N, C-alpha and C positions, 0 to 999 in steps of 0.2 A: 530574389524576392521570396519572402517566407510564404508558405501556404496559409490558408485561412485557419487550418487546424493548429498551427503553431504560433499564430499571431497573438493569441490570448496568452498573457504571461502569468496570471495568477488565478488560483482557485479561490472561491469565496470560502469563508469559514464554514458555512453550511455545507458546501460541497465537500470540504475536507472531512467533516464529521460523517457525512454519508459514506464517503469512500472508506474511512477507517472502520465504520460499522460493518461494511462488507468484508474488509480485510480480517477483522476480528473473527468473523464467522468462518472464513476459510482457514485461518491459522489455527483455530480451535480444533479443526479436524486432524491436524498433524502435530500440534504441540500443546503441552500444558503450559499456559502462560500466566503471568502475574496480573494481566489486565491493563497494563500500561503500554500504550502504543503511541508512536509519533510518526509524522510524515513530513518530508521536506522535498522540495524540487528545486532544481537549478537549471537555468537555461544553458544549453550547450550549442555547439556548432550545428548539430543535426536535429535539434528540438529541445528535449528536456531529459535530465537525469533525475529519476525519482528514487527516493530512499525511504523505506518503511523500517522503523526500528521498534523492537520489542524484546523483552527478556523471556526466554523459554526455559521453564523449569526442567522439562524433559521432553523428549521426542516420543510421540505416541506410536504404537504399532498400528499399521494400517494395511489393508489388503487391496490388491488390484481389483477394480470393478469387473464384474462378470459380464 
């Protein structure tokens, strides 16, 4: 039997947009991106496989937090 956390199969479009908004903010710290992001998830045996796709123009230099 699946747990309550994995019983839900789909994210709403609003939830996807909120998720992508957060991902864009994180990715912008590490990559210079073209602004196009997409997200897809597929149910697997153990829950879900999530894929975030974006084009990175370059990898930014970043420093380890102090």
